[in-house]
C-alpha positions in Angstrom: 14.2 -179.9 54.0 14.3 -182.9 52.2 11.8 -182.2 49.7 13.6 -179.2 48.7 16.8 -180.9 48.2 15.1 -183.5 46.1 13.9 -180.5 43.9 17.5 -179.1 43.6 18.9 -182.4 42.7 16.3 -183.0 40.1 16.6 -179.6 38.4 20.4 -180.0 38.3 19.9 -183.4 36.7 17.4 -182.2 34.1 20.0 -179.4 33.3 22.5 -181.9 32.8 20.4 -184.1 30.7 19.5 -181.0 28.4 23.1 -180.1 27.9 23.8 -183.6 26.4 24.1 -183.7 22.9 24.4 -180.0 22.7 27.3 -179.2 19.9 30.1 -177.1 21.5 30.4 -173.6 20.0 33.2 -171.3 19.8 32.8 -167.9 21.0 35.5 -165.6 19.6 35.4 -162.0 21.1 35.9 -159.1 19.0 38.5 -156.2 19.7 35.5 -153.6 18.9 31.9 -153.7 18.4 29.0 -151.2 18.0 25.6 -151.7 19.5 22.5 -151.2 17.4 20.2 -151.1 20.2 20.1 -149.8 23.7 21.2 -153.5 24.9 24.3 -155.5 24.2 24.0 -158.7 22.4 26.6 -161.5 22.4 26.2 -161.8 18.6 27.7 -158.0 18.3 30.7 -158.5 20.5 31.6 -162.0 19.4 31.7 -164.3 16.3 30.1 -167.5 17.1 30.9 -170.6 15.2 28.6 -173.6 15.9 27.4 -176.6 13.7 23.9 -176.0 14.7 22.4 -172.8 13.2 19.6 -172.7 15.8 22.3 -173.0 18.5 24.2 -170.1 16.8 21.1 -167.7 16.8 20.3 -168.7 20.3 23.7 -167.8 21.5 23.7 -164.6 19.3 20.7 -163.3 21.0 21.8 -163.5 24.6 21.8 -160.2 26.1 24.9 -159.1 28.2 23.7 -155.9 29.6 22.8 -152.3 28.9 24.7 -150.6 25.8 26.7 -147.4 26.5 24.7 -144.2 25.9 25.1 -142.4 22.7 28.7 -140.8 22.1 30.2 -143.2 25.0 32.3 -146.4 25.1 32.7 -149.1 27.4 35.2 -151.9 27.9 33.6 -155.6 28.1 36.2 -158.2 29.2 35.8 -161.9 28.1 35.3 -162.6 32.0 32.2 -160.5 32.3 30.7 -162.4 28.9 31.2 -165.8 30.7 29.7 -164.5 33.8 26.5 -163.2 31.8 26.0 -166.6 29.9 26.5 -168.5 33.3 23.8 -166.5 34.9 21.6 -167.3 31.8 22.2 -171.0 32.7 24.6 -171.7 29.9 27.1 -174.5 30.5 30.5 -172.8 30.0 32.3 -176.1 29.9 30.5 -177.0 26.6 31.9 -174.0 24.5 35.2 -172.5 23.7 36.2 -168.8 24.4 38.6 -166.9 22.0 39.5 -163.7 20.5 40.3 -160.6 22.3 40.6 -160.4 26.1 38.4 -157.1 26.0 36.0 -155.4 23.7 35.8 -151.8 23.0 31.9 -151.0 22.8 30.4 -147.8 21.4 26.8 -146.7 21.7 24.3 -146.8 19.0 24.5 -143.0 18.6 28.5 -142.8 18.2 29.6 -141.1 15.0 32.3 -143.3 13.4 35.4 -141.6 12.3 35.8 -141.8 8.7 38.9 -143.7 7.4 42.0 -141.4 6.9 40.9 -138.7 9.2 43.6 -137.3 11.0 43.7 -138.1 14.8 43.1 -135.0 17.1 46.1 -133.4 18.8 46.6 -132.7 22.2 45.7 -129.3 21.9 42.4 -130.0 20.1 41.5 -132.4 22.9 42.4 -129.8 25.5 40.2 -127.3 23.8 37.3 -129.6 23.2 37.4 -130.4 26.9 37.4 -126.7 27.7 34.5 -126.1 25.7 32.5 -128.9 27.2 33.8 -127.7 30.8 32.6 -124.2 30.2 29.2 -125.6 29.0 29.1 -127.9 32.3 29.8 -124.7 34.4 26.9 -122.9 33.0 24.6 -125.8 33.7 25.5 -126.1 37.1 25.4 -122.5 38.1 21.8 -122.1 36.7 20.9 -125.3 38.4 22.4 -124.4 41.8 21.1 -120.6 41.3 24.8 -119.1 42.1 27.7 -118.1 40.5 30.0 -120.6 42.5 33.4 -121.1 40.4 32.8 -124.8 39.7 36.1 -126.7 38.7 35.1 -129.2 36.1 37.1 -132.0 34.2 35.4 -133.7 31.3 36.6 -136.9 29.6 36.0 -136.9 25.9 36.3 -139.5 23.2 37.8 -138.5 19.8 34.5 -138.6 18.3 32.9 -136.4 21.1 35.9 -134.0 21.1 35.3 -133.7 17.5 31.6 -133.1 17.6 32.2 -130.5 20.7 34.8 -128.6 18.3 32.4 -128.2 15.6 29.7 -127.1 18.0 31.8 -124.4 19.5 29.9 -121.8 21.5 26.5 -123.5 20.5 27.3 -126.2 22.9 25.1 -126.5 26.2 24.9 -129.0 28.9 22.0 -130.6 30.8 22.0 -132.5 33.9 23.8 -132.5 37.3 22.4 -133.5 40.6 22.8 -131.7 44.1 25.1 -131.1 45.8 26.6 -130.7 42.3 30.0 -132.0 43.0 31.8 -135.4 42.3 30.8 -137.3 39.5 28.1 -135.9 37.4 26.3 -137.1 34.1 25.6 -134.6 31.6 24.0 -134.7 28.1 25.8 -132.2 25.6 23.1 -130.7 23.2 23.1 -127.8 20.6 21.2 -124.8 20.7 18.7 -126.3 18.5 18.2 -129.3 20.8 20.2 -131.7 18.7 22.0 -134.1 20.8 25.9 -134.3 20.5 26.5 -137.1 23.2 26.7 -137.7 26.8 29.8 -137.8 29.3 30.6 -137.8 32.9 32.2 -134.8 34.6 34.3 -134.5 37.5 33.1 -131.4 39.4 34.8 -129.7 42.6 34.8 -126.4 44.4 37.8 -124.4 45.3 38.2 -123.9 49.4 35.9 -121.3 50.7 37.3 -118.1 52.2 35.3 -116.0 54.6 33.6 -112.9 53.1 32.1 -109.9 54.6 28.3 -109.7 53.4 27.6 -106.3 55.3 29.7 -102.9 55.9 31.7 -103.2 59.2 33.0 -100.0 60.8 36.5 -99.7 62.4 36.5 -101.3 66.0 33.4 -103.6 65.3 33.1 -106.7 66.9 32.7 -109.4 64.0 29.5 -111.7 64.5 28.8 -114.9 62.6 26.0 -113.3 60.8 28.3 -110.8 59.2 30.1 -113.3 57.3 29.6 -116.1 54.5 32.1 -119.0 53.3 32.5 -118.4 49.5 34.5 -120.5 47.1 37.0 -118.3 45.5 39.4 -119.5 42.7 42.0 -117.0 43.0 43.1 -115.1 46.2 45.7 -112.4 46.2 48.5 -114.2 48.4 49.0 -110.9 50.5 45.3 -111.2 51.8 45.9 -114.1 54.1 42.2 -115.1 54.2 40.4 -117.1 56.8 38.7 -120.3 55.8 36.3 -121.0 58.8 33.7 -118.4 60.1 34.2 -119.8 63.5 37.7 -118.7 63.9 36.5 -115.3 63.0 33.5 -114.7 65.2 34.1 -112.5 68.1 37.2 -110.8 66.8 37.3 -106.9 66.4 37.9 -104.9 62.9 40.9 -102.8 62.7 39.6 -100.8 59.9 36.4 -100.3 58.0 35.7 -103.2 55.7 32.9 -102.9 53.0 30.7 -105.8 52.1 31.8 -108.1 49.5 35.3 -108.1 50.8 37.4 -111.0 51.6 38.3 -110.9 55.3 42.1 -110.8 55.7 43.9 -111.6 59.1 45.5 -108.1 59.0 41.8 -106.7 59.0 40.7 -108.2 62.4 42.3 -108.4 65.9 41.2 -109.7 69.4 39.0 -107.3 71.1 40.7 -104.5 72.5 39.9 -104.1 76.2 42.9 -102.0 77.2 43.6 -98.7 75.3 46.8 -96.7 74.9 46.5 -94.0 77.7 44.1 -96.2 79.9 44.5 -96.4 83.6 45.0 -100.1 84.2 44.7 -101.9 87.3 47.8 -103.9 87.6 48.2 -107.1 89.8 51.6 -108.6 90.8 52.4 -111.7 92.2 55.6 -112.4 94.2 56.6 -114.8 97.2 53.0 -115.9 97.6 51.7 -112.3 97.9 49.2 -110.6 95.1 49.8 -106.7 95.1 47.5 -104.3 93.4 48.3 -101.0 92.0 47.2 -98.7 89.1 49.5 -97.9 86.1 49.0 -96.3 82.7 49.0 -98.3 79.4 51.5 -97.2 76.8 49.8 -99.7 73.9 46.6 -100.9 73.4 45.8 -104.6 73.5 43.1 -107.7 73.6 43.0 -110.2 76.3 46.3 -112.3 76.3 48.3 -109.5 74.7 51.8 -108.4 76.4 51.8 -104.6 76.5 54.0 -101.9 78.0 52.8 -100.1 80.9 54.4 -97.3 83.1 54.0 -96.4 86.7 51.8 -93.3 87.5 54.4 -91.9 90.0 57.7 -92.3 88.2 56.7 -93.5 84.7 58.9 -96.5 85.1 58.1 -98.7 82.4 57.3 -102.6 82.5 55.5 -105.3 80.6 52.3 -106.7 81.6 49.9 -109.5 80.2 46.3 -108.3 79.8 43.8 -110.5 81.8 40.5 -108.5 81.4 38.9 -105.3 80.9 41.6 -102.6 81.9 43.3 -105.1 83.9 46.5 -106.7 83.6 49.1 -108.7 85.5 53.0 -108.9 85.9 55.1 -111.5 87.9 57.5 -109.6 90.0 60.9 -111.0 90.5 61.1 -112.7 93.8 64.7 -111.7 94.3 63.8 -108.1 94.1 60.8 -108.4 96.1 60.7 -107.0 100.1 60.3 -109.4 102.8 56.8 -109.1 104.2 56.4 -106.7 107.2 53.7 -107.1 109.9 50.8 -104.5 109.2 51.1 -103.1 112.9 54.8 -102.2 112.2 54.4 -100.9 108.6 55.1 -97.3 107.8 52.3 -95.8 105.8 54.8 -93.6 103.8 57.0 -96.5 102.5 56.2 -97.3 98.8 56.9 -100.5 96.9 58.1 -100.6 93.4 54.4 -100.4 92.0 53.7 -97.0 93.6 51.4 -98.7 96.5 52.0 -98.3 100.1 53.1 -101.5 102.2 49.6 -101.1 103.9 48.1 -100.9 100.3 45.8 -103.6 99.2 47.3 -107.1 99.6 45.4 -110.2 98.5 
């Protein structure tokens, strides 16, 4: 370990000796700068004042990082400049830094705005952003192979917006990576291939709704394979769509539904295991006794639904909860229940309130 420490100390000593006698330079950051190449040089973003011309040239040629793409801009802070110089072995304590705190850098392909050109209005910027967004949507739909209604927001500089407005419907976009949502990078070109500029777009899809992808007849049980989840930008508020296939699978259609229809909550119901007019086995619980009898359904319903049923003898109505296929259950009022009678003393003709005899099925 000691030889390594000695090497580090020796390197530091050499660097310190090398810096002795170096004249201090002033690095004055510009508020705006334009790159001539694809690399940002210190001499492009700052004015450098040094007594030694060689030192000035050396500092001017230091690379600070990649330049923004054509048509784009980026901000470079003085702290980032200092960090870049420090990483290249420049002793910051020997130099002074002044000027702007931040420099706005434009790419080499940026078209300068002519002096005296009026600034774009907010309406013009919105129109340019709309044209660019439409181009992005077309590019995404082509790349993804679908017609999904992508929602796109593009940020353009004034120079880019001016170029987009001039291009109009000739504008096309290239780029985008799967899954084609989030921040996506695009190059905007004309129909003749001329590059207009590059920009980042924020891409999103609206929430998906359940759509029927095959014709379903009334009373059909809906399966997951009958459905597909599609992003839809606008849905009639009266439809009340589903947003998950899982919550629909297993339900039953209430009417015929053609393919391509957004499935409404009124279009499905729980499977009907009891239909109006069916003979239903009714179970009643009271005082620890379970009595079974047969009644007639006055309504249709699925498992868990509360429906009206009636006695087969005197058509007395009551409500029962459906528990299975042509089965229901009711909890009888204990206050109105008859006391239990031994089976040997029971009269076979005595009827209870459900139309069964006292010697009927007791469970």
